[in-house]
GULO-555438 format. One record per residue (C-alpha): x, y, z. Coordinates in steps of 0.25 Angstrom, whole numbers, plus 5000, padded with zeros to 4 digits. Each point is the difference from the previous one (the first is absolute). Example, Ala and Ser with C-alpha at 12.3 -4.5 7.8 and 13.67 -1.06 7.14 Angstrom:
2
<node u="5049" v="4982" w="5031"/>
<node u="5006" v="5014" w="4998"/>
***
This chain:
490
<node u="6039" v="4450" w="5717"/>
<node u="4985" v="5002" w="5003"/>
<node u="5001" v="5014" w="4994"/>
<node u="5004" v="4994" w="4987"/>
<node u="4987" v="4994" w="4998"/>
<node u="4997" v="5008" w="4988"/>
<node u="5012" v="4996" w="4992"/>
<node u="4998" v="4986" w="5003"/>
<node u="4986" v="5000" w="4995"/>
<node u="5005" v="5007" w="4988"/>
<node u="5011" v="4989" w="4998"/>
<node u="4990" v="4989" w="5001"/>
<node u="4990" v="5006" w="4990"/>
<node u="5012" v="5001" w="4990"/>
<node u="5006" v="4987" w="5004"/>
<node u="4988" v="4991" w="4999"/>
<node u="4993" v="5009" w="4989"/>
<node u="4988" v="5002" w="5009"/>
<node u="4994" v="5013" w="4995"/>
<node u="5004" v="5005" w="4986"/>
<node u="5002" v="5015" w="4996"/>
<node u="4988" v="5009" w="4997"/>
<node u="4988" v="4991" w="5005"/>
<node u="4988" v="5002" w="5008"/>
<node u="5000" v="4994" w="5014"/>
<node u="4989" v="4997" w="5009"/>
<node u="5005" v="5000" w="5015"/>
<node u="4991" v="4993" w="5011"/>
<node u="5000" v="5009" w="5012"/>
<node u="4993" v="4996" w="5013"/>
<node u="5005" v="5011" w="5008"/>
<node u="5010" v="4992" w="5008"/>
<node u="5015" v="5002" w="5001"/>
<node u="5004" v="4990" w="4989"/>
<node u="4991" v="5005" w="4989"/>
<node u="5002" v="5015" w="5003"/>
<node u="5015" v="4997" w="4999"/>
<node u="4998" v="4993" w="4987"/>
<node u="4992" v="5012" w="4994"/>
<node u="5010" v="5010" w="5005"/>
<node u="5012" v="4992" w="4994"/>
<node u="4993" v="4998" w="4986"/>
<node u="4996" v="5015" w="5000"/>
<node u="5015" v="5003" w="5003"/>
<node u="5005" v="4991" w="4989"/>
<node u="4989" v="5004" w="4990"/>
<node u="5008" v="5012" w="4994"/>
<node u="5011" v="4991" w="4997"/>
<node u="4992" v="4989" w="4994"/>
<node u="4989" v="5009" w="4994"/>
<node u="4989" v="4992" w="5007"/>
<node u="4985" v="5005" w="5002"/>
<node u="4996" v="4995" w="5013"/>
<node u="4985" v="4998" w="5005"/>
<node u="4997" v="4997" w="5014"/>
<node u="4989" v="4990" w="5003"/>
<node u="4994" v="4998" w="5014"/>
<node u="4990" v="4989" w="5003"/>
<node u="4991" v="5002" w="5012"/>
<node u="4997" v="4987" w="5007"/>
<node u="4990" v="5007" w="5009"/>
<node u="5004" v="4991" w="5011"/>
<node u="5003" v="5010" w="5011"/>
<node u="4988" v="5010" w="4998"/>
<node u="5003" v="5015" w="5000"/>
<node u="5015" v="4997" w="5001"/>
<node u="5000" v="4993" w="4987"/>
<node u="4993" v="5012" w="4994"/>
<node u="5010" v="5010" w="5006"/>
<node u="5012" v="4992" w="4995"/>
<node u="4994" v="5000" w="4986"/>
<node u="4998" v="5015" w="5000"/>
<node u="5015" v="5001" w="5006"/>
<node u="5006" v="4992" w="4988"/>
<node u="4992" v="5010" w="4990"/>
<node u="5006" v="5012" w="5007"/>
<node u="5014" v="4994" w="5000"/>
<node u="4999" v="4997" w="4985"/>
<node u="4995" v="5014" w="4997"/>
<node u="5011" v="5006" w="5009"/>
<node u="5011" v="4992" w="4991"/>
<node u="4993" v="5004" w="4987"/>
<node u="4995" v="4985" w="4997"/>
<node u="4987" v="4996" w="4995"/>
<node u="4992" v="4991" w="5010"/>
<node u="4988" v="4990" w="4998"/>
<node u="4993" v="4993" w="5012"/>
<node u="4989" v="4991" w="5001"/>
<node u="4992" v="4994" w="5012"/>
<node u="4996" v="4986" w="5003"/>
<node u="4985" v="4997" w="4996"/>
<node u="4990" v="5001" w="5011"/>
<node u="4996" v="4986" w="4999"/>
<node u="5015" v="4995" w="5001"/>
<node u="5003" v="5008" w="5013"/>
<node u="4997" v="4989" w="5009"/>
<node u="5010" v="4990" w="4994"/>
<node u="5013" v="5000" w="5008"/>
<node u="5007" v="4989" w="4991"/>
<node u="5014" v="5006" w="4997"/>
<node u="5000" v="4993" w="4986"/>
<node u="4987" v="5005" w="4996"/>
<node u="5004" v="5015" w="5004"/>
<node u="5013" v="4998" w="4992"/>
<node u="4992" v="4995" w="4988"/>
<node u="4991" v="5012" w="5001"/>
<node u="5012" v="5009" w="5001"/>
<node u="5007" v="4994" w="4987"/>
<node u="4986" v="5001" w="4993"/>
<node u="5001" v="5015" w="5002"/>
<node u="5014" v="5000" w="4995"/>
<node u="4997" v="4993" w="4988"/>
<node u="4988" v="5010" w="4997"/>
<node u="5010" v="5012" w="5002"/>
<node u="5010" v="4993" w="4991"/>
<node u="4989" v="5000" w="4988"/>
<node u="4995" v="5014" w="5003"/>
<node u="5015" v="5007" w="5000"/>
<node u="5006" v="4990" w="4991"/>
<node u="5010" v="4997" w="5010"/>
<node u="5013" v="4992" w="4997"/>
<node u="5004" v="4995" w="5014"/>
<node u="4994" v="4999" w="5014"/>
<node u="5009" v="5002" w="5012"/>
<node u="4998" v="4995" w="5014"/>
<node u="5008" v="5003" w="5013"/>
<node u="5004" v="4986" w="5005"/>
<node u="5014" v="5000" w="5006"/>
<node u="5009" v="4990" w="5005"/>
<node u="4994" v="4997" w="5013"/>
<node u="4986" v="4998" w="4993"/>
<node u="5008" v="4989" w="4992"/>
<node u="5005" v="4993" w="5012"/>
<node u="4986" v="5001" w="5007"/>
<node u="4994" v="4994" w="4987"/>
<node u="5010" v="4989" w="4999"/>
<node u="4998" v="4996" w="5015"/>
<node u="4984" v="5001" w="4998"/>
<node u="5000" v="4991" w="4988"/>
<node u="5010" v="4990" w="5007"/>
<node u="4991" v="4999" w="5012"/>
<node u="4988" v="4998" w="4991"/>
<node u="5007" v="4989" w="4992"/>
<node u="5002" v="5007" w="4987"/>
<node u="5006" v="4993" w="4988"/>
<node u="5013" v="5005" w="4993"/>
<node u="4993" v="5011" w="4992"/>
<node u="4994" v="5006" w="5013"/>
<node u="5013" v="4999" w="5007"/>
<node u="5006" v="5008" w="4989"/>
<node u="4993" v="5012" w="5006"/>
<node u="4998" v="5013" w="4992"/>
<node u="5006" v="5004" w="4987"/>
<node u="5007" v="5013" w="4997"/>
<node u="4993" v="5000" w="4987"/>
<node u="4989" v="4992" w="4994"/>
<node u="4988" v="5002" w="4991"/>
<node u="4988" v="5006" w="5007"/>
<node u="4991" v="4989" w="4995"/>
<node u="5004" v="4988" w="4992"/>
<node u="5005" v="5004" w="4985"/>
<node u="4998" v="5015" w="5004"/>
<node u="5010" v="5010" w="4994"/>
<node u="4998" v="5008" w="5013"/>
<node u="5010" v="4997" w="5011"/>
<node u="4998" v="4999" w="5015"/>
<node u="5014" v="5006" w="5005"/>
<node u="5005" v="5000" w="5015"/>
<node u="5012" v="5010" w="5000"/>
<node u="5002" v="4999" w="5015"/>
<node u="5001" v="4985" w="5001"/>
<node u="5015" v="5000" w="5003"/>
<node u="4999" v="5011" w="5010"/>
<node u="4997" v="4997" w="5015"/>
<node u="4989" v="5007" w="5008"/>
<node u="5010" v="5006" w="5010"/>
<node u="5008" v="5007" w="4988"/>
<node u="4987" v="5005" w="4994"/>
<node u="4996" v="5006" w="5014"/>
<node u="5013" v="5007" w="5001"/>
<node u="4999" v="5005" w="4985"/>
<node u="4985" v="5005" w="5003"/>
<node u="5005" v="5007" w="5013"/>
<node u="5012" v="5007" w="4992"/>
<node u="4990" v="5005" w="4989"/>
<node u="4990" v="5005" w="5011"/>
<node u="4989" v="4991" w="4994"/>
<node u="4987" v="4998" w="5008"/>
<node u="4991" v="4988" w="5000"/>
<node u="4989" v="4993" w="5006"/>
<node u="5001" v="4988" w="5010"/>
<node u="4990" v="4989" w="4998"/>
<node u="4996" v="4995" w="5014"/>
<node u="4995" v="4987" w="4994"/>
<node u="5015" v="4997" w="4996"/>
<node u="5002" v="4998" w="5016"/>
<node u="4989" v="4991" w="5002"/>
<node u="5004" v="4986" w="5004"/>
<node u="4987" v="4994" w="4994"/>
<node u="5007" v="4999" w="4986"/>
<node u="5010" v="4989" w="4997"/>
<node u="5009" v="5010" w="4993"/>
<node u="5001" v="5010" w="5011"/>
<node u="5003" v="4988" w="5010"/>
<node u="5012" v="4997" w="4991"/>
<node u="5004" v="5014" w="4999"/>
<node u="4999" v="5004" w="5015"/>
<node u="5003" v="4986" w="5007"/>
<node u="5006" v="4990" w="4991"/>
<node u="5011" v="5008" w="4992"/>
<node u="5004" v="5008" w="5013"/>
<node u="5002" v="4986" w="5006"/>
<node u="5008" v="4995" w="4988"/>
<node u="5009" v="5013" w="5001"/>
<node u="5005" v="4995" w="5014"/>
<node u="5006" v="4989" w="4992"/>
<node u="5005" v="5008" w="4988"/>
<node u="4998" v="5015" w="4999"/>
<node u="5000" v="4999" w="4985"/>
<node u="4989" v="4990" w="4999"/>
<node u="4991" v="5009" w="4992"/>
<node u="5011" v="5001" w="4989"/>
<node u="5003" v="4985" w="5000"/>
<node u="4985" v="4997" w="4999"/>
<node u="4999" v="5009" w="4988"/>
<node u="5012" v="4994" w="4994"/>
<node u="4994" v="4986" w="5002"/>
<node u="4987" v="5005" w="4993"/>
<node u="5009" v="5005" w="4988"/>
<node u="5007" v="4986" w="4999"/>
<node u="4987" v="4993" w="5000"/>
<node u="4995" v="5009" w="4989"/>
<node u="5012" v="4996" w="4992"/>
<node u="4998" v="4986" w="5003"/>
<node u="4985" v="5001" w="4995"/>
<node u="5005" v="5007" w="4988"/>
<node u="5009" v="4989" w="4997"/>
<node u="4989" v="4990" w="5002"/>
<node u="4991" v="5008" w="4990"/>
<node u="5011" v="4999" w="4989"/>
<node u="5001" v="4985" w="5002"/>
<node u="4985" v="4999" w="5000"/>
<node u="4998" v="5008" w="4988"/>
<node u="5011" v="4994" w="4992"/>
<node u="4997" v="4985" w="5003"/>
<node u="4992" v="4992" w="4990"/>
<node u="4996" v="4990" w="5011"/>
<node u="4989" v="5009" w="5005"/>
<node u="4987" v="5001" w="4992"/>
<node u="4989" v="5009" w="5006"/>
<node u="4987" v="4997" w="4993"/>
<node u="4991" v="5012" w="5002"/>
<node u="4985" v="5001" w="4998"/>
<node u="4991" v="4991" w="4992"/>
<node u="5009" v="4998" w="4988"/>
<node u="5005" v="4987" w="5005"/>
<node u="4986" v="4995" w="5002"/>
<node u="4991" v="5001" w="4988"/>
<node u="4986" v="4997" w="5007"/>
<node u="5002" v="5007" w="5014"/>
<node u="4989" v="5009" w="5004"/>
<node u="5003" v="5015" w="5000"/>
<node u="4999" v="5002" w="5015"/>
<node u="5012" v="4990" w="5002"/>
<node u="5008" v="5008" w="4989"/>
<node u="5007" v="5009" w="5011"/>
<node u="5010" v="4989" w="5004"/>
<node u="5014" v="4995" w="4998"/>
<node u="5004" v="4986" w="4997"/>
<node u="5014" v="4994" w="5003"/>
<node u="5006" v="4988" w="4993"/>
<node u="5006" v="4993" w="5012"/>
<node u="5009" v="4991" w="4991"/>
<node u="5009" v="5012" w="4998"/>
<node u="5002" v="5002" w="5014"/>
<node u="5002" v="4986" w="5006"/>
<node u="5015" v="4999" w="4998"/>
<node u="5002" v="5015" w="5003"/>
<node u="5007" v="5006" w="5013"/>
<node u="4990" v="5004" w="5011"/>
<node u="5004" v="5015" w="4998"/>
<node u="4995" v="5000" w="4986"/>
<node u="4988" v="4993" w="5004"/>
<node u="4997" v="5010" w="5011"/>
<node u="5003" v="5011" w="4990"/>
<node u="4989" v="4995" w="4990"/>
<node u="4990" v="4998" w="5012"/>
<node u="5003" v="5014" w="5005"/>
<node u="4998" v="5007" w="4987"/>
<node u="4987" v="4993" w="4997"/>
<node u="4994" v="5003" w="5014"/>
<node u="5005" v="5015" w="4999"/>
<node u="4993" v="5001" w="4987"/>
<node u="4987" v="4995" w="5005"/>
<node u="4999" v="5003" w="5015"/>
<node u="4989" v="5009" w="5005"/>
<node u="5005" v="5015" w="5001"/>
<node u="5003" v="5002" w="5015"/>
<node u="5006" v="4986" w="5002"/>
<node u="5015" v="4998" w="5001"/>
<node u="5006" v="4986" w="4995"/>
<node u="5008" v="4994" w="5011"/>
<node u="5008" v="4987" w="5002"/>
<node u="4988" v="4993" w="5006"/>
<node u="4993" v="5002" w="4987"/>
<node u="5012" v="4995" w="4992"/>
<node u="5001" v="4988" w="5009"/>
<node u="4986" v="4996" w="4998"/>
<node u="5001" v="5000" w="4985"/>
<node u="5013" v="4992" w="5001"/>
<node u="4993" v="4990" w="5008"/>
<node u="4989" v="4999" w="4989"/>
<node u="5011" v="4999" w="4989"/>
<node u="5007" v="4988" w="5007"/>
<node u="4987" v="4993" w="5003"/>
<node u="4998" v="4986" w="4993"/>
<node u="4985" v="5002" w="5000"/>
<node u="4993" v="5001" w="4986"/>
<node u="4991" v="5012" w="5004"/>
<node u="5002" v="5010" w="5011"/>
<node u="4992" v="5013" w="5002"/>
<node u="5003" v="5010" w="5010"/>
<node u="4996" v="5015" w="5003"/>
<node u="5013" v="5006" w="5002"/>
<node u="4995" v="5015" w="5002"/>
<node u="4986" v="5006" w="4999"/>
<node u="4995" v="4997" w="4986"/>
<node u="5013" v="4994" w="4996"/>
<node u="5000" v="4985" w="4998"/>
<node u="5011" v="4990" w="4997"/>
<node u="4997" v="4987" w="4993"/>
<node u="5009" v="4989" w="4996"/>
<node u="4997" v="4989" w="4990"/>
<node u="5010" v="4990" w="4996"/>
<node u="5012" v="5009" w="4993"/>
<node u="4992" v="5013" w="5000"/>
<node u="4998" v="5010" w="5011"/>
<node u="4989" v="5011" w="4998"/>
<node u="4998" v="5013" w="5008"/>
<node u="4986" v="5006" w="4998"/>
<node u="4991" v="5010" w="5007"/>
<node u="4989" v="4991" w="4998"/>
<node u="4998" v="4986" w="5007"/>
<node u="5000" v="4988" w="4991"/>
<node u="4985" v="4996" w="4997"/>
<node u="4998" v="4986" w="4997"/>
<node u="4990" v="4999" w="4988"/>
<node u="4989" v="4989" w="5001"/>
<node u="4995" v="4998" w="4985"/>
<node u="4990" v="4990" w="5005"/>
<node u="4991" v="5011" w="5004"/>
<node u="5001" v="5006" w="4986"/>
<node u="4998" v="4987" w="4991"/>
<node u="4989" v="5006" w="4992"/>
<node u="5009" v="5012" w="4995"/>
<node u="5005" v="4997" w="4986"/>
<node u="5000" v="5005" w="4986"/>
<node u="4998" v="4992" w="4987"/>
<node u="5013" v="4999" w="4991"/>
<node u="4999" v="5006" w="4986"/>
<node u="5008" v="4989" w="4992"/>
<node u="5003" v="5010" w="4988"/>
<node u="5003" v="5013" w="5006"/>
<node u="5002" v="5007" w="5014"/>
<node u="4993" v="4998" w="5013"/>
<node u="5000" v="5011" w="5011"/>
<node u="4996" v="4997" w="5014"/>
<node u="4999" v="5015" w="5004"/>
<node u="4996" v="4997" w="5014"/>
<node u="5013" v="4992" w="5002"/>
<node u="5008" v="5009" w="4991"/>
<node u="5006" v="4988" w="4992"/>
<node u="4998" v="4996" w="4985"/>
<node u="5003" v="4988" w="4990"/>
<node u="5003" v="5000" w="4986"/>
<node u="4996" v="4987" w="4992"/>
<node u="5001" v="4995" w="4986"/>
<node u="5000" v="4987" w="4993"/>
<node u="5011" v="4996" w="4992"/>
<node u="5004" v="4989" w="4990"/>
<node u="5011" v="4990" w="5004"/>
<node u="5008" v="5005" w="4987"/>
<node u="5001" v="5014" w="5005"/>
<node u="5006" v="4998" w="5013"/>
<node u="5014" v="4999" w="5004"/>
<node u="5003" v="4987" w="5007"/>
<node u="5009" v="5007" w="5010"/>
<node u="4989" v="5009" w="5004"/>
<node u="4991" v="4988" w="5003"/>
<node u="5011" v="4993" w="5009"/>
<node u="5003" v="5012" w="5008"/>
<node u="4992" v="5002" w="5013"/>
<node u="4997" v="5015" w="5000"/>
<node u="4994" v="5005" w="5013"/>
<node u="4990" v="5010" w="4993"/>
<node u="4997" v="4993" w="4987"/>
<node u="4997" v="4985" w="4996"/>
<node u="4998" v="4992" w="4987"/>
<node u="4990" v="4989" w="5003"/>
<node u="4993" v="4989" w="4991"/>
<node u="4987" v="5006" w="4996"/>
<node u="4993" v="4987" w="4998"/>
<node u="5003" v="4996" w="5014"/>
<node u="4991" v="5011" w="5005"/>
<node u="4986" v="4996" w="5004"/>
<node u="4989" v="5011" w="4999"/>
<node u="5001" v="5014" w="5003"/>
<node u="5012" v="5007" w="5008"/>
<node u="4998" v="5009" w="5011"/>
<node u="5010" v="5008" w="5008"/>
<node u="4998" v="4999" w="5016"/>
<node u="5007" v="5002" w="5013"/>
<node u="5009" v="4989" w="5004"/>
<node u="4996" v="4992" w="5013"/>
<node u="5011" v="4993" w="5008"/>
<node u="4991" v="4987" w="4998"/>
<node u="5000" v="5001" w="4985"/>
<node u="5007" v="4988" w="4994"/>
<node u="5008" v="4998" w="4987"/>
<node u="5012" v="4992" w="4994"/>
<node u="5011" v="5010" w="4999"/>
<node u="5008" v="4999" w="4987"/>
<node u="5011" v="4991" w="5001"/>
<node u="4993" v="4992" w="5011"/>
<node u="4991" v="4987" w="4999"/>
<node u="4993" v="5002" w="5014"/>
<node u="4989" v="5010" w="5004"/>
<node u="5003" v="5011" w="5010"/>
<node u="4991" v="5010" w="5007"/>
<node u="5004" v="5014" w="4998"/>
<node u="5005" v="5000" w="5014"/>
<node u="5008" v="4988" w="4998"/>
<node u="5006" v="5007" w="4988"/>
<node u="5003" v="5012" w="5008"/>
<node u="5008" v="4992" w="5011"/>
<node u="5007" v="4991" w="4990"/>
<node u="5005" v="5012" w="4992"/>
<node u="5002" v="5008" w="5012"/>
<node u="4992" v="5012" w="4995"/>
<node u="5002" v="5012" w="5008"/>
<node u="4987" v="5002" w="5010"/>
<node u="4997" v="5014" w="4995"/>
<node u="5000" v="4995" w="4986"/>
<node u="4989" v="4991" w="5004"/>
<node u="4991" v="5012" w="5003"/>
<node u="4991" v="4999" w="4988"/>
<node u="5003" v="4991" w="4987"/>
<node u="4991" v="4996" w="4989"/>
<node u="4997" v="4987" w="4992"/>
<node u="4994" v="4997" w="4986"/>
<node u="4991" v="4989" w="5000"/>
<node u="4992" v="4992" w="4990"/>
<node u="4987" v="4992" w="5003"/>
<node u="5008" v="4989" w="5006"/>
<node u="5014" v="5005" w="5005"/>
<node u="5010" v="5010" w="5002"/>
<node u="5007" v="5004" w="4988"/>
<node u="5010" v="5010" w="5006"/>
<node u="5004" v="5005" w="5013"/>
<node u="5003" v="5014" w="4995"/>
<node u="5014" v="5005" w="5002"/>
<node u="5005" v="4986" w="5005"/>
<node u="4997" v="4988" w="4993"/>
<node u="4992" v="4994" w="4988"/>
<node u="4992" v="4987" w="5003"/>
<node u="5008" v="4988" w="4994"/>
<node u="4987" v="4995" w="4994"/>
<node u="4999" v="5010" w="4990"/>
<node u="5014" v="5000" w="4995"/>
<node u="5004" v="5000" w="4986"/>
<node u="5005" v="4987" w="4994"/>
<node u="5004" v="4995" w="4987"/>
<node u="4986" v="4997" w="4995"/>
<node u="4995" v="5014" w="5004"/>
<node u="4994" v="5008" w="4988"/>
<node u="4994" v="5012" w="5006"/>
<node u="5006" v="5008" w="5011"/>
<node u="4994" v="5011" w="5009"/>
<node u="5009" v="5011" w="5004"/>
<node u="4997" v="5008" w="5013"/>
<node u="5007" v="5012" w="5006"/>
<node u="4997" v="5005" w="5014"/>
<node u="5003" v="5014" w="5005"/>
<node u="4996" v="5011" w="5010"/>
<node u="4991" v="5011" w="4995"/>
<node u="5008" v="5010" w="5009"/>
<node u="5012" v="4999" w="4991"/>
<node u="4993" v="5004" w="4987"/>
<node u="5004" v="5014" w="4996"/>
<node u="4988" v="5008" w="4996"/>
***
C-alpha cells in the first residue's frame, strides 16, 4: 500500500484537477523528508504530465551553519535530479524574529517572487495527512472558527484572485506511507532538530497529544484529517449561502458616507437590519469574513473574536466602540456596525467656529480645504416644477429667496447650532436632531451648515430650515446643491 504512493498521488492530481499538463511548477523544498518526497514524486511524474519543475528553498537562518549546509544540500540534490533550483535567505535584520507566522510569510514572499521571475503556474508544498490532523487540533485548541477548522486545501489560489495555484499533492498520504516510499526509493533527507523541541505547540501536539489519542484510536490522524475535510465542505456551503443571500449588505469604504475623512476610508460598514432575524451561523459567517479581511497580517481570527463582535451586535446601546485587535476597531451605532483601522474621533466644531466661506448665490462655491462645494442659482417661481420643491432632497434644496437675510456663508456644523427642521415647528439643536433621527455616530464626524445673518438655512445633507420653505406666495427661489469635490472627475 505504501509503495503505491506514486500512483495515488497521480490519481489525486487527475481526479481533483490539481495540476494540468504542460505547466511550470515551483516546488518548495526545505530538505526534510516530506518536501524531498514531493520533489521526487513530481520529477517522476513530469515525463507523463510534461511539467517543468523549479525547486525553491528558503533559508530561515534559524540554526546557523546547519541552515546554510541544508541550503547547499538542496541545491546539490536538485542539480543531481536535473532540476533548476533557486534559494534565498532571511534578511539579516529579521533573523532575530522567531515568530512562526512571520517566518511563514517571509517564505511565501520568496515563493511569490519566484513565481514572477519564472512565470510559474503552480506552487507545490509537501504537507501530508498527518500535518492536516495536527493543523486541525492546533486550531481547535486555539478556538478557530469553521473556516480555520477546515484546515489546508488540496488546491487554492496562491493569493486572492491569483491565477497561480497553491497545491498540496500529498495531503491524502500519511507520513508513515511517505517514509516507507522514501526508504524504498533510497531517498536521503535532513532532520530538523527543532521539529523535536517541545517548546513549540505544534511539536507538543505531534509528539505528545496525537500519540496519546492514538491509544484510544490508532487511526486518529486519519479521522482528524477527514473531520477537517468535512468542516471545509461545511464552510463552502456557508460561503454559497452567504454569497447568494440578498439579506447581507456589506458596505465597503467611504462610498456610503459622503463626508467621511480619508483616513477613515479603510473600513467596512454593516447594515444590522439585514442580520437581526438571521440564523447565528450566518451572522458569524459575516463577522468572520469581515475580520479576516481586515485583521493584522499575523493574527488568526478565533471564536473569542467572533463572540466579542456578536456581543456588540446584540447590545441595546446606541453607541459602542471596542478595539478588537491591534489597530482594528469595531463601532456600533443604532442599526449599523463599522469596522475600521482607525479609532472613531469625535469632532468638536466649537473650536473652529471662525472657519467658513462666503456662498456665491449665482454660481459655484468651493471650499478647497474641506473638499466640498456648492452650486447656487436664483430661479423664478414659474420655471420650477412644484414636485421638485416639495421633495426633500438630501443634497439639494429649493428655498424662498426673500426669506434669506443678508449674506450666506458655509461653515462647520456645531452640535449646539439650532434650527427648525423642515416639517417641524420647534427648534432643535444639531445634537437633538442627530438623536431624534438616529443619525449614525460616525456620520456626525464632520457636517456643514449654510447660514444667513440670522439663522441656519440648511443643515447640509440632512434638512432645510422650515422658516425658508417655499409657500404659495413665493415668487423667487434659491436652488442650492451640495457635493464633495473628491467625487468630481478631472
